[in-house]
C-alpha positions in Angstrom: 101.4 -6.6 -69.4 99.6 -8.4 -66.6 99.8 -12.2 -66.9 96.1 -12.7 -66.4 95.5 -10.8 -69.7 98.0 -12.9 -71.6 96.5 -16.1 -70.2 93.0 -15.0 -71.0 93.6 -14.1 -74.7 96.7 -16.1 -75.7 96.7 -18.9 -73.2 96.7 -22.7 -73.4 93.4 -22.9 -75.3 95.1 -21.3 -78.4 98.1 -23.7 -78.1 95.8 -26.7 -78.0 93.8 -25.4 -80.9 97.1 -25.0 -82.9 98.2 -28.6 -82.0 94.7 -29.9 -83.0 95.0 -28.2 -86.5 98.5 -29.7 -87.0 97.1 -33.2 -86.2 94.2 -32.7 -88.5 96.4 -31.5 -91.3 98.8 -34.5 -90.9 95.8 -36.9 -90.9 94.5 -35.3 -94.1 97.8 -35.8 -95.8 97.3 -39.6 -95.7 94.2 -39.3 -97.9 95.3 -36.4 -100.2 98.7 -35.1 -99.8 98.0 -31.9 -101.8 95.1 -30.9 -99.6 96.9 -31.9 -96.5 100.0 -29.8 -97.4 97.7 -26.8 -98.1 96.1 -27.3 -94.7 99.5 -27.6 -93.0 100.6 -24.3 -94.6 97.4 -22.7 -93.6 97.8 -23.9 -90.0 101.3 -22.5 -89.8 100.1 -19.2 -91.2 97.4 -19.0 -88.5 100.0 -19.7 -85.8 102.4 -17.0 -87.2 99.4 -14.5 -87.4 98.4 -15.3 -83.8 102.0 -14.6 -82.6 102.1 -11.2 -84.4 98.6 -10.4 -83.2 99.5 -11.1 -79.6 102.6 -8.8 -79.9 100.5 -6.0 -81.4 97.9 -6.5 -78.6 100.6 -6.1 -76.0 102.0 -3.0 -77.7 98.6 -1.3 -78.1 97.7 -2.2 -74.5 100.9 -0.8 -73.1 100.4 2.4 -75.1 96.8 2.8 -73.8 97.7 2.1 -70.2 100.5 4.6 -70.4 98.2 7.2 -71.7 95.6 6.3 -69.1 98.1 6.6 -66.2 99.2 10.0 -67.4 95.6 11.1 -67.6 94.8 9.8 -64.1 97.9 11.4 -62.6 97.0 14.7 -64.3 93.4 14.5 -63.2 94.4 13.6 -59.7 96.8 16.5 -59.5 94.2 18.9 -60.8 91.5 17.5 -58.4 93.8 17.9 -55.4 94.7 21.4 -56.5 91.0 22.3 -56.8 89.7 20.6 -53.6 87.6 22.9 -51.5 89.7 22.1 -48.4 93.3 22.2 -47.5 95.6 19.2 -47.0 98.9 19.3 -45.2 101.4 16.4 -44.7 103.9 16.8 -41.9 106.9 14.8 -40.5 107.7 13.5 -37.0 109.0 16.9 -36.1 105.7 18.5 -37.1 107.3 20.3 -40.0 105.2 20.6 -43.2 106.4 18.3 -46.0 103.7 18.9 -48.6 100.6 21.0 -49.0 97.9 21.4 -51.7 97.0 24.7 -53.4 94.0 25.4 -51.1 96.2 25.2 -48.0 98.7 27.6 -49.7 95.8 30.1 -50.3 94.7 29.9 -46.7 98.1 31.2 -45.6 98.5 33.5 -48.5 101.7 31.8 -49.5 102.8 29.7 -52.5 104.1 27.0 -50.3 104.2 26.4 -46.6 106.7 23.4 -46.9 109.3 23.6 -44.2 107.2 25.6 -41.7 106.3 24.2 -38.3 102.6 23.4 -37.6 102.8 25.5 -34.4 103.7 28.5 -36.5 100.9 28.0 -38.9 98.4 27.4 -36.1 99.5 29.3 -33.0 96.7 28.0 -30.8 97.9 24.4 -31.4 101.5 25.2 -30.4 101.2 23.7 -26.9 99.5 20.5 -28.1 102.0 17.7 -29.1 99.9 14.7 -30.0 97.0 16.0 -32.1 94.3 13.5 -33.0 90.7 14.5 -33.8 88.9 17.6 -34.7 89.8 21.2 -33.6 88.5 24.7 -34.3 91.1 27.5 -34.8 90.8 31.1 -35.8 93.1 32.6 -38.3 92.5 36.3 -38.8 88.8 36.8 -39.4 88.1 33.2 -40.5 87.4 30.0 -38.6 88.8 26.7 -39.7 88.2 23.1 -38.6 91.4 21.0 -38.4 90.9 17.2 -38.8 94.2 15.6 -37.7 95.2 12.0 -38.8 98.2 11.3 -36.6 99.0 7.9 -38.1 99.2 9.3 -41.6 100.7 12.6 -40.2 98.1 14.5 -42.2 95.7 17.3 -41.4 92.6 18.4 -43.4 91.7 22.1 -43.2 88.0 23.1 -43.7 86.8 26.7 -43.8 83.7 26.8 -41.5 83.5 30.6 -41.1 80.0 30.9 -42.7 78.7 27.9 -40.7 80.2 29.2 -37.5 78.7 32.7 -38.1 75.3 31.2 -38.7 75.5 29.0 -35.6 76.6 32.0 -33.6 73.8 34.2 -35.0 71.3 31.4 -34.3 72.6 31.2 -30.7 72.6 35.0 -30.2 69.0 35.3 -31.5 67.5 32.8 -29.2 64.6 34.1 -27.2 65.2 35.4 -23.6 62.4 36.4 -21.3 62.8 38.4 -18.1 60.6 40.0 -15.4 61.5 42.9 -13.2 59.7 43.3 -9.8 59.8 46.0 -7.2 60.2 43.5 -4.4 59.6 45.9 -1.4 57.1 48.4 -2.8 54.6 47.9 0.0 57.2 48.4 2.7 58.6 51.5 1.0 55.3 53.2 0.3 53.8 52.5 3.6 52.8 55.8 5.1 53.1 57.7 1.8 50.2 59.6 0.4 49.0 59.0 -3.2 51.1 61.9 -4.6 54.3 60.6 -3.0 53.7 57.1 -4.1 53.0 58.2 -7.7 56.2 60.3 -7.8 58.3 57.4 -6.5 56.8 55.0 -9.0 57.3 57.4 -11.8 61.0 57.9 -10.8 61.6 54.1 -10.7 59.7 53.4 -13.8 61.7 56.0 -15.8 64.9 54.4 -14.6 63.7 51.0 -15.7 62.5 52.3 -19.1 65.9 54.1 -19.7 67.7 50.9 -18.9 65.6 48.9 -21.2 66.1 51.4 -24.1 69.8 51.4 -23.5 70.0 47.7 -24.2 67.3 47.7 -26.9 65.0 45.4 -25.1 61.2 45.3 -25.3 59.6 46.4 -22.0 56.0 45.9 -21.1 54.4 46.9 -17.8 52.3 44.1 -16.3 51.2 45.8 -13.1 52.3 48.7 -10.9 55.4 46.9 -9.6 56.1 44.3 -12.4 57.6 44.6 -15.9 58.0 42.0 -18.6 61.2 42.1 -20.7 61.6 40.4 -24.1 65.1 40.2 -25.7 67.6 37.8 -27.2 70.4 35.8 -25.7 73.1 38.2 -27.1 71.6 41.1 -25.2 71.1 38.9 -22.1 74.9 38.3 -22.1 75.5 42.0 -22.3 73.2 42.5 -19.3 75.2 39.8 -17.4 78.5 41.6 -18.3 77.1 44.8 -16.9 76.1 42.8 -13.8 72.6 44.3 -14.0 73.6 47.8 -13.1 69.8 48.6 -12.9 69.8 47.1 -9.4 72.3 49.7 -8.1 70.9 52.6 -10.0 67.4 52.2 -8.6 68.7 51.7 -5.1 70.8 54.9 -5.4 68.0 57.1 -6.8 65.7 56.1 -3.9 68.4 56.1 -1.2 66.9 59.2 0.4 63.8 57.2 1.4 63.7 55.6 4.7 63.8 52.2 2.9 65.3 52.4 -0.7 63.4 50.6 -3.5 65.1 47.3 -4.5 64.4 45.2 -7.5 64.3 41.4 -8.2 65.0 40.3 -11.7 64.4 36.8 -13.2 65.7 35.9 -16.6 65.6 32.7 -18.6 66.8 31.5 -22.0 68.0 28.3 -23.8 64.9 26.1 -23.3 63.4 24.0 -26.0 60.0 25.8 -26.0 58.6 29.3 -25.1 56.4 27.7 -22.4 59.5 26.2 -20.7 61.3 29.6 -21.0 58.4 31.2 -19.2 58.4 28.7 -16.5 62.2 29.1 -16.0 61.7 32.9 -15.9 59.2 32.6 -13.1 61.4 30.1 -11.2 64.4 32.5 -11.5 62.3 35.3 -10.1 61.2 33.0 -7.2 64.8 32.2 -6.5 65.8 35.8 -6.5 63.0 36.6 -4.1 63.8 33.6 -2.0 67.4 34.8 -1.7 66.2 38.1 -0.3 65.6 40.2 -3.4 67.7 43.1 -4.7 69.4 40.7 -7.1 69.0 39.1 -10.5 68.8 35.3 -11.1 69.6 34.1 -14.7 69.0 30.6 -16.0 70.5 29.8 -19.4 70.2 26.1 -20.1 71.7 24.2 -17.2 73.6 27.3 -15.9 72.1 29.3 -13.0 73.8 32.7 -12.2 73.2 35.3 -9.6 74.0 39.0 -9.7 73.6 41.7 -7.0 72.3 40.7 -3.6 74.4 43.3 -1.8 71.7 44.4 0.7 70.0 42.6 3.4 66.4 41.4 2.8 63.8 43.9 3.9 61.7 42.8 6.8 58.1 42.3 6.0 56.0 44.4 8.4 52.9 42.4 7.9 52.3 38.9 9.3 49.6 38.0 6.7 51.8 35.4 5.0 52.7 33.9 8.4 49.0 33.5 9.2 48.3 32.0 5.8 51.2 29.5 6.1 50.2 28.7 9.6 46.6 27.8 8.6 47.9 25.7 5.6 50.3 23.9 7.9 47.5 23.3 10.4 45.3 21.7 7.7 48.2 19.5 6.5 49.0 18.3 10.1 45.3 17.4 10.6 45.2 15.4 7.4 48.4 13.5 8.2 48.8 10.2 10.1 52.1 11.4 11.7 54.8 14.0 11.4 58.5 13.6 10.9 60.7 16.6 11.4 64.3 17.0 10.0 67.0 19.6 10.1 70.3 19.7 8.3 73.3 17.5 9.0 75.4 18.6 12.0 72.4 20.5 13.4 72.8 23.7 15.4 70.5 25.2 18.1 68.4 26.9 15.4 67.6 23.6 13.7 66.9 21.8 17.0 64.8 24.7 18.4 62.7 25.0 15.2 62.2 21.2 15.2 60.9 21.4 18.7 58.5 24.2 17.7 57.1 22.1 14.9 56.9 19.1 17.3 54.7 21.3 19.6 52.5 22.3 16.6 51.9 18.7 15.8 51.1 17.8 19.4 48.5 20.6 19.6 46.5 18.5 17.1 47.2 15.2 18.9 49.5 13.9 16.1 52.4 11.6 16.7 55.6 13.6 15.8 59.3 12.7 15.7 62.5 14.6 15.3 65.3 12.9 13.3 68.7 13.3 15.0 71.7 11.4 13.8 74.0 12.3 16.8 74.8 15.0 19.3 77.6 17.4 18.2 79.2 20.0 20.4 77.0 22.8 19.0 73.8 21.3 20.6 75.3 19.2 23.4 74.2 21.6 26.2 70.7 22.1 24.7 70.2 18.3 24.5 71.3 18.0 28.1 68.5 20.5 29.0 66.0 18.6 26.9 66.9 15.2 28.5 65.4 16.5 31.7 62.0 16.3 30.0 61.2 12.7 29.2 58.2 13.8 27.1 60.4 15.7 24.6 63.5 13.5 24.5 61.7 10.4 23.6 60.5 12.1 20.4 64.1 12.1 19.0 64.7 9.1 16.7 67.6 8.0 14.5 67.4 8.2 10.7 67.1 4.4 10.5 64.1 4.5 12.9 62.5 7.4 11.0 62.5 5.4 7.7 60.2 2.8 9.3 57.8 5.6 10.6 57.1 7.1 7.2 53.8 6.2 5.6 52.0 7.4 2.5 50.2 10.2 4.5 53.2 11.1 6.7 54.0 14.8 6.8 57.7 15.5 6.5 58.8 19.0 7.8 62.3 20.2 6.8 63.6 23.1 9.0 66.6 25.3 8.6 67.6 24.1 5.2 65.9 23.8 1.7 68.5 21.5 0.1 67.7 17.8 -0.1 71.4 16.9 0.0 71.7 18.7 3.4 69.1 16.9 5.4 70.0 14.0 7.7 68.1 11.3 5.7 67.3 12.3 2.1 65.5 9.0 1.5 62.7 10.1 3.8 61.7 12.8 1.2 61.3 10.1 -1.4 58.8 8.1 0.6 56.2 10.8 0.9 54.8 13.6 -1.3 53.7 15.7 1.7 56.7 17.9 2.4 56.9 21.3 4.2 60.0 23.5 4.1 60.6 26.2 6.7 63.8 28.0 6.3 65.4 31.5 6.6 68.4 31.0 4.3 68.6 32.7 0.9 67.4 30.3 -1.7 70.0 28.5 -3.7 69.8 26.7 -7.1 69.3 23.3 -5.3 65.9 23.1 -3.8 63.4 20.4 -2.6 61.3 20.6 -5.8 58.3 18.6 -4.8 57.5 20.6 -1.6 53.8 21.0 -0.9 54.3 24.1 1.3 57.3 26.4 1.4 57.8 29.1 4.0 61.1 30.7 3.2 61.8 34.2 4.5 65.4 35.4 4.2 64.7 38.6 6.1 64.1 36.4 9.3 66.9 36.1 11.8 66.4 32.4 12.2 64.1 29.5 11.5 63.1 29.6 15.2 61.7 33.1 14.6 59.5 31.8 11.7 58.3 28.8 13.7 57.5 31.0 16.7 55.3 33.2 14.4 53.6 30.1 13.0 52.8 28.8 16.5 51.0 32.1 17.3 48.5 31.5 14.4 48.3 27.8 14.2 46.1 27.3 17.2 43.7 29.4 19.2 45.3 28.6 22.6 49.0 27.8 22.4 50.6 26.8 25.7 54.4 26.3 25.4 56.5 24.5 27.9 59.5 26.3 29.5 62.0 24.1 27.8 60.3 24.3 24.4 60.2 28.2 24.7 63.8 28.2 25.8 64.9 26.0 22.9 63.2 28.4 20.4 64.7 31.5 22.0 68.1 29.8 22.1 67.9 29.3 18.3 67.1 33.0 17.8 69.9 34.1 20.2 72.6 32.0 18.5 71.7 33.0 15.0 71.5 36.7 15.9 74.7 36.7 18.0 72.7 37.7 21.1 70.4 40.0 19.0 73.3 42.0 17.5 73.0 40.9 13.8 70.0 40.4 11.4 67.4 41.5 13.9 64.2 43.2 13.1 61.0 44.3 14.9 59.5 40.8 14.4 62.6 39.2 15.8 62.0 41.0 19.1 58.2 40.3 18.9 58.9 36.6 18.6 61.4 36.7 21.5 58.8 38.6 23.6 56.2 35.9 22.9 58.7 33.2 24.0 59.6 35.1 27.2 55.9 35.5 28.1 55.7 31.7 27.8 58.5 31.1 30.2 61.7 31.1 28.1 64.7 31.1 30.5 67.3 33.6 29.2 69.7 32.7 32.0 69.6 29.0 31.0 70.4 30.1 27.4 73.4 32.1 28.7 74.7 28.9 30.5 74.2 26.9 27.3 76.3 29.5 25.4 79.2 29.6 27.9 82.6 28.5 26.6 85.0 26.1 28.2 88.6 27.3 28.6 89.9 24.5 26.4 87.5 25.5 23.6 88.6 29.1 24.0 92.2 28.0 23.6 91.3 26.0 20.5 89.7 29.1 19.0 92.8 31.2 19.8 94.9 28.5 18.1 92.8 28.9 14.9 92.8 32.7 15.1 96.6 33.0 15.4 96.9 31.9 11.7 94.8 34.8 10.5 96.1 37.2 7.8 94.6 40.3 6.3 93.7 40.6 2.6 92.4 43.6 0.7 92.8 45.6 3.9 89.5 44.4 5.4 89.3 40.6 5.0 90.7 38.2 7.5 91.5 34.7 6.4 92.7 32.0 8.9 93.9 28.7 7.5 94.9 26.0 10.0 97.8 23.7 9.7 97.3 20.5 7.6 96.4 17.6 9.8 95.0 19.6 12.7 91.2 18.9 13.0 88.7 21.2 14.6 84.9 20.9 15.0 82.6 22.9 12.8 81.5 24.8 15.9 85.1 26.0 16.6 85.5 27.0 12.9 82.3 29.1 13.0 83.1 30.7 16.3 86.6 31.6 15.2 85.1 33.4 12.1 82.7 35.2 14.4 85.6 36.3 16.7 87.7 37.5 13.8 84.8 39.7 12.7 85.1 41.6 16.0 88.6 42.9 15.1 89.0 46.5 14.2 88.8 47.2 10.4 87.6 43.7 9.5 84.5 43.7 7.3 84.6 39.9 6.5 86.3 36.8 7.9 87.0 33.4 6.5 88.2 30.3 8.5 89.4 27.2 6.7 90.2 24.0 8.7 90.0 20.2 8.5 87.0 18.7 10.4 86.9 15.4 12.3 84.9 13.8 9.5 87.8 14.5 7.0 86.0 17.3 5.1 87.4 20.8 4.9 85.1 23.3 6.6 84.9 26.9 5.5 83.0 29.4 7.6 82.4 33.0 6.3 81.1 36.0 8.2 80.6 39.7 7.3 79.1 42.8 8.7 77.0 43.4 5.6 79.6 45.4 3.5 80.4 42.1 1.7 78.2 39.3 0.5 79.9 36.2 1.7 77.0 34.0 0.4 78.2 34.7 -3.1 81.7 33.6 -2.2 80.6 30.4 -0.5 78.3 29.6 -3.4 81.2 29.6 -5.8 82.9 27.2 -3.4 79.9 24.9 -3.5 78.2 26.1 -0.3 75.7 28.8 0.6 74.1 30.7 3.4 73.3 34.4 4.1 74.7 37.7 3.0 76.5 37.9 6.4 76.8 34.3 7.4 77.7 31.4 5.0 79.7 28.2 4.9 81.0 25.5 2.6 82.3 21.9 2.9 85.0 20.8 0.5 86.8 17.5 -0.2 90.3 18.6 -0.6 93.3 19.9 1.4 93.3 23.1 3.5 96.0 24.6 1.2 94.0 23.8 -1.9 90.8 25.2 -0.3 92.7 28.4 0.7 94.0 28.8 -2.9 90.5 28.4 -4.3 89.1 30.9 -1.9 91.8 33.5 -2.7 91.2 33.0 -6.5 87.4 33.5 -6.0 88.0 36.7 -4.0 90.4 37.9 -6.8 87.7 37.2 -9.4 85.0 39.0 -7.5 87.3 42.0 -6.9 87.9 42.3 -10.7 84.3 41.8 -11.6 82.4 44.1 -9.3 84.5 44.8 -6.2 84.4 43.0 -2.9 82.7 45.7 -0.8 79.5 47.6 -1.4 
């Protein structure tokens, strides 16, 4: 019996009471010995009774506690057996030492004692030090494992129903999409009403069959636009099919002079229907900004692209160029000054376009400046030509100087890029809300979101071509200096590889306008000439080339050897001239410590998709990326991406 119980009921208080009775009985004897003797006998009787009562109390208490202990043990055993979750205790070797009945039922075995945890949970076999909560699948059921490594114990909860409900909730989330015939005006130009109706009927039937195949709701909004309502589960199926509708529509209209292409924008995973609708429209804008003939899907934070195998169709009308030119004219007039920026490590296209925008600002007597962080080999000869004109060269300022020029009503014009992270001084874009973007690259997920005016045309050969068109509409009388016209034409010449790639009718129209204004083609040829040392450097890069998939050339330079971005890009261009090569990739370390990757193709392969998976971007035929790793690691990543694309949809169209 616990001592505190004995002390509480048979402690010193009873002993002192017995002593007091003895004293009182003794004292009583002096007055009347008969009564005193009776009191003494009574006192002794009470003491004997107390002793026997205390022993009986102990005996009864022990009996009760023994019964209670048995009942508690029995109840505990039954409770553990009936618990709605499993319990397993294991040793240091991860061998099961004990399990409750629920755990035994999970594995359809009376006992799993002696079995390794890795055998019970195959997915946990590689993990050595488990701590925390894991989800595992056993057969058709899903369980949650809660490991307690200090106690070497694991609790097993059956979460199959909750998992199924969560998955069903995820699958049934709303997904909105829009399908647009992005080149309908160009395709139907010259067709009569009957031919146009027949073509629309053929394409509409294909879109309808596709929607019925995947059980989506299709609603025609206009002659060239359709709304799609479905769920996230079906959207995942569409992504797995890589939006086969794009290829099917292109193939059934291939007999046309220009095949019909579609742009698709999808969105899901937002908190409200309004936000999903906004995401859907943004996805469509991105698909169109990347040249069309592709699908852009935004699910939560993830943005994915599918298709994009064909070049953007050249717009035959200059209506948009005129509208943008007038909008730019009004913005220049309302601004106190103009600051023009290109991308880091600028090329001739960026500098030429910047000079064109500089000319536009000067036509309205506005102070304009071009931000230039330094002269790299790609623009060295162009800058030498521009230095001959004091009026132009003094307009170039450093990024630090540009920061002091920006005011609340300053107009910032970004040329040849649409990524804030790619401009020379991103802080400039935070100091003004008046931002114009002029670019010819396919739109990527990253974009200067607060742009006031955007002129992005991926069909264009270069940004210089777009700026040249704007100059023709921005002022009634445009007079361009010889060096300004030469700089613009040089940008077009470089980006088109001397008018051999990505050229359209409007490219030659822009070049013709520049020639009429005095552009010197011989001066451009002198700017593009190569030094013998540079040619040898290119040859040193090209000698490392190897052929993959029969038509892809990859050149990886030796670790530690540094080459400029210009040499890397020129080497990729040279490799593309080899017989049987459809695409080329060059990987090398640059002087700034980054790894430069240049990609080129002849159109049979979309190198933009490859570079986007590496963190870069560009065009279908011309793309690049910058990595912070070693050349060997960059090469391994590129090869893995090519392997993934080959398995998913094939490398070549």
